[in-house]
MIDOSE-1310 file (N, C-alpha, C; in nm, 2 decimals, decimal comma, always signed):
residues 110
mtda	+2,27/-0,03/-1,80/+2,19/+0,08/-1,74/+2,19/+0,12/-1,61; +2,22/+0,25/-1,57/+2,24/+0,31/-1,44/+2,14/+0,35/-1,38; +2,16/+0,35/-1,23/+1,98/+0,38/-1,15/+1,96/+0,55/-1,22; +2,08/+0,64/-1,26/+2,03/+0,75/-1,29/+1,93/+0,74/-1,45
tiqt	+1,90/+0,63/-1,51/+1,87/+0,64/-1,67/+1,74/+0,53/-1,61; +1,71/+0,48/-1,52/+1,59/+0,40/-1,51/+1,48/+0,54/-1,47; +1,39/+0,52/-1,57/+1,27/+0,65/-1,51/+1,13/+0,54/-1,46; +1,05/+0,61/-1,35/+0,91/+0,58/-1,34/+0,85/+0,64/-1,40
rtvr	+0,73/+0,61/-1,38/+0,62/+0,68/-1,42/+0,53/+0,69/-1,33; +0,44/+0,79/-1,28/+0,30/+0,78/-1,21/+0,18/+0,74/-1,26; +0,08/+0,71/-1,16/-0,01/+0,72/-1,22/-0,10/+0,72/-1,14; -0,21/+0,85/-1,18/-0,33/+0,89/-1,06/-0,43/+0,77/-1,04
icpv	-0,44/+0,77/-0,90/-0,51/+0,65/-0,84/-0,67/+0,72/-0,81; -0,69/+0,79/-0,72/-0,79/+0,86/-0,65/-0,80/+0,98/-0,59; -0,90/+1,09/-0,55/-0,84/+1,15/-0,46/-0,80/+1,14/-0,34; -0,73/+1,23/-0,25/-0,70/+1,21/-0,12/-0,83/+1,19/-0,08
advp	-0,90/+1,26/-0,04/-1,05/+1,27/+0,03/-1,10/+1,14/+0,02; -1,07/+1,01/-0,09/-1,12/+0,92/-0,08/-1,08/+0,82/+0,01; -0,94/+0,89/+0,05/-0,89/+0,74/+0,17/-0,90/+0,83/+0,32; -0,97/+0,83/+0,40/-1,00/+0,89/+0,52/-0,89/+0,86/+0,62
agei	-0,84/+0,93/+0,70/-0,73/+0,92/+0,78/-0,75/+0,80/+0,90; -0,68/+0,71/+0,89/-0,70/+0,57/+0,96/-0,76/+0,48/+0,90; -0,78/+0,46/+0,77/-0,83/+0,40/+0,67/-0,74/+0,34/+0,60; -0,80/+0,24/+0,52/-0,71/+0,15/+0,40/-0,81/+0,17/+0,29
rkge	-0,83/+0,18/+0,17/-0,87/+0,14/+0,03/-0,79/+0,12/-0,07; -0,86/+0,06/-0,15/-0,82/-0,03/-0,25/-0,81/+0,05/-0,37; -0,70/+0,06/-0,46/-0,68/+0,14/-0,59/-0,62/+0,06/-0,70; -0,64/+0,07/-0,84/-0,59/-0,05/-0,92/-0,52/+0,05/-1,03
lpdg	-0,41/+0,00/-1,05/-0,30/+0,03/-1,16/-0,34/-0,02/-1,31; -0,32/+0,04/-1,38/-0,34/+0,05/-1,52/-0,35/-0,11/-1,57; -0,24/-0,21/-1,52/-0,23/-0,34/-1,59/-0,34/-0,40/-1,47; -0,42/-0,35/-1,38/-0,51/-0,43/-1,33/-0,46/-0,48/-1,15
tcva	-0,33/-0,44/-1,15/-0,28/-0,46/-1,03/-0,36/-0,39/-0,92; -0,41/-0,46/-0,81/-0,46/-0,39/-0,69/-0,37/-0,34/-0,61; -0,39/-0,21/-0,54/-0,25/-0,17/-0,42/-0,37/-0,14/-0,30; -0,32/-0,13/-0,23/-0,37/-0,09/-0,05/-0,35/+0,03/-0,06
lynl	-0,43/+0,17/-0,03/-0,40/+0,30/+0,02/-0,42/+0,31/+0,17; -0,31/+0,36/+0,24/-0,33/+0,38/+0,36/-0,34/+0,54/+0,42; -0,43/+0,59/+0,48/-0,38/+0,73/+0,55/-0,34/+0,73/+0,70; -0,22/+0,76/+0,71/-0,17/+0,76/+0,86/-0,13/+0,88/+0,90
dgri	-0,23/+0,93/+0,96/-0,19/+1,05/+1,02/-0,21/+1,17/+0,92; -0,24/+1,16/+0,80/-0,28/+1,24/+0,67/-0,11/+1,22/+0,57; -0,05/+1,08/+0,61/+0,01/+1,09/+0,53/-0,02/+0,95/+0,45; -0,01/+0,98/+0,30/-0,07/+0,87/+0,23/+0,05/+0,77/+0,18
hata	+0,03/+0,61/+0,23/+0,12/+0,50/+0,17/+0,03/+0,43/+0,07; +0,13/+0,33/+0,01/+0,07/+0,25/-0,07/+0,14/+0,13/-0,09; +0,08/+0,03/-0,07/+0,16/-0,16/-0,06/+0,08/-0,23/-0,16; +0,15/-0,37/-0,24/+0,06/-0,48/-0,26/-0,03/-0,46/-0,20
drct	-0,15/-0,50/-0,25/-0,27/-0,49/-0,16/-0,28/-0,63/-0,12; -0,28/-0,77/-0,16/-0,25/-0,91/-0,15/-0,16/-0,94/-0,01; -0,20/-0,99/+0,07/-0,08/-1,07/+0,17/+0,00/-1,17/+0,09; +0,12/-1,14/+0,20/+0,23/-1,22/+0,07/+0,24/-1,40/+0,15
hgda	+0,16/-1,42/+0,25/+0,14/-1,53/+0,32/+0,02/-1,61/+0,31; -0,10/-1,54/+0,27/-0,20/-1,55/+0,24/-0,26/-1,45/+0,10; -0,38/-1,54/+0,04/-0,45/-1,48/-0,05/-0,55/-1,40/+0,01; -0,53/-1,31/+0,09/-0,62/-1,17/+0,16/-0,59/-1,05/+0,08
slse	-0,71/-0,97/+0,09/-0,71/-0,83/+0,01/-0,68/-0,75/+0,19; -0,55/-0,70/+0,17/-0,51/-0,57/+0,30/-0,63/-0,46/+0,31; -0,66/-0,48/+0,15/-0,76/-0,30/+0,13/-0,90/-0,38/+0,19; -0,94/-0,49/+0,17/-1,08/-0,51/+0,21/-1,09/-0,59/+0,36
egti	-0,98/-0,65/+0,41/-1,00/-0,75/+0,53/-0,84/-0,69/+0,65; -0,78/-0,61/+0,60/-0,64/-0,57/+0,67/-0,71/-0,47/+0,80; -0,66/-0,46/+0,90/-0,69/-0,33/+0,98/-0,54/-0,29/+1,03; -0,55/-0,14/+1,03/-0,45/-0,08/+1,07/-0,43/-0,08/+1,21
vggq	-0,30/-0,11/+1,27/-0,26/-0,09/+1,40/-0,15/-0,03/+1,41; -0,15/+0,08/+1,45/-0,04/+0,16/+1,45/-0,01/+0,23/+1,35; +0,15/+0,18/+1,29/+0,19/+0,21/+1,15/+0,21/+0,06/+1,08; +0,14/-0,03/+1,14/+0,11/-0,15/+1,07/-0,03/-0,20/+1,02
vecs	-0,01/-0,29/+0,88/-0,12/-0,32/+0,85/-0,13/-0,48/+0,89; -0,26/-0,52/+0,99/-0,28/-0,68/+1,02/-0,36/-0,72/+0,89; -0,35/-0,86/+0,85/-0,38/-0,93/+0,79/-0,52/-1,01/+0,86; -0,61/-1,02/+0,82/-0,71/-1,09/+0,92/-0,71/-1,26/+0,90
fhfg	-0,67/-1,30/+0,77/-0,64/-1,43/+0,74/-0,56/-1,52/+0,85; -0,44/-1,46/+0,90/-0,40/-1,54/+0,99/-0,29/-1,44/+1,09; -0,37/-1,33/+1,08/-0,27/-1,22/+1,17/-0,19/-1,15/+1,18; -0,10/-1,20/+1,07/+0,03/-1,18/+1,05/+0,04/-0,99/+1,03
cfdi	+0,16/-0,94/+1,03/+0,15/-0,79/+1,03/+0,26/-0,73/+0,92; +0,24/-0,64/+0,84/+0,36/-0,60/+0,78/+0,34/-0,41/+0,85; +0,46/-0,36/+0,83/+0,52/-0,22/+0,83/+0,46/-0,13/+0,73; +0,35/-0,05/+0,72/+0,29/+0,01/+0,62/+0,39/+0,08/+0,54
atgk	+0,48/+0,17/+0,61/+0,57/+0,25/+0,52/+0,70/+0,18/+0,49; +0,74/+0,06/+0,51/+0,86/-0,06/+0,46/+0,80/-0,17/+0,41; +0,68/-0,22/+0,43/+0,63/-0,33/+0,34/+0,69/-0,45/+0,44; +0,77/-0,44/+0,54/+0,85/-0,52/+0,60/+0,78/-0,62/+0,67
avam	+0,76/-0,74/+0,69/+0,67/-0,83/+0,77/+0,72/-0,82/+0,91; +0,64/-0,81/+1,00/+0,69/-0,80/+1,16/+0,64/-0,88/+1,25; +0,56/-0,96/+1,16/+0,42/-1,06/+1,27/+0,41/-1,17/+1,15; +0,45/-1,30/+1,26/+0,45/-1,41/+1,20/+0,29/-1,45/+1,21
pcte	+0,24/-1,53/+1,07/+0,29/-1,60/+0,97/+0,38/-1,58/+0,88; +0,36/-1,44/+0,85/+0,42/-1,33/+0,75/+0,58/-1,35/+0,74; +0,64/-1,38/+0,64/+0,76/-1,35/+0,64/+0,83/-1,26/+0,53; +0,75/-1,24/+0,42/+0,79/-1,21/+0,28/+0,74/-1,05/+0,29
alrv	+0,82/-0,94/+0,26/+0,78/-0,81/+0,26/+0,67/-0,78/+0,16; +0,54/-0,68/+0,19/+0,52/-0,65/+0,06/+0,59/-0,55/-0,02; +0,53/-0,52/-0,14/+0,57/-0,45/-0,25/+0,53/-0,29/-0,19; +0,63/-0,19/-0,19/+0,60/-0,05/-0,11/+0,59/+0,04/-0,26
ypvt	+0,49/+0,12/-0,30/+0,47/+0,20/-0,43/+0,52/+0,35/-0,34; +0,61/+0,41/-0,42/+0,59/+0,57/-0,39/+0,47/+0,63/-0,41; +0,45/+0,73/-0,35/+0,34/+0,81/-0,37/+0,37/+0,96/-0,34; +0,30/+1,02/-0,43/+0,33/+1,17/-0,46/+0,15/+1,19/-0,46
iidg	+0,15/+1,34/-0,42/+0,01/+1,41/-0,40/+0,05/+1,52/-0,51; -0,07/+1,55/-0,59/-0,07/+1,62/-0,71/-0,18/+1,66/-0,72; -0,22/+1,79/-0,72/-0,33/+1,88/-0,73/-0,46/+1,79/-0,63; -0,43/+1,73/-0,52/-0,53/+1,66/-0,45/-0,54/+1,54/-0,50
fihv	-0,46/+1,48/-0,59/-0,48/+1,31/-0,61/-0,35/+1,24/-0,57; -0,40/+1,13/-0,52/-0,30/+1,01/-0,52/-0,25/+0,97/-0,63; -0,09/+0,99/-0,68/-0,02/+0,95/-0,77/+0,08/+0,82/-0,69; +0,05/+0,71/-0,81/+0,18/+0,59/-0,73/+0,27/+0,57/-0,84
ai	+0,43/+0,54/-0,81/+0,52/+0,53/-0,91/+0,51/+0,37/-0,91; +0,51/+0,36/-1,06/+0,51/+0,22/-1,12/+0,61/+0,19/-1,20
């Protein structure tokens, strides 16, 4: 299978208005997987909700610091746009989900 034949689908998560600027909110995929939704200066991003270092929910316990999310469990940080771990003790990147806005709703590709 080539990259051209791989298809993704998007799922509607919530209205954009549910994720205020500078905030993190939890969304849920159809399989029950939780994602963290971030509003950085009006641009919506989505990552896996669980910290890769400890079992902490970034949407419930994380803090946005610039373009990063800090996990309150051990204060590790991830780049929100890329998912890259940028501060110890975190070393494994977060999964990042592509986001599109359709008719005022956040859709993530799965």
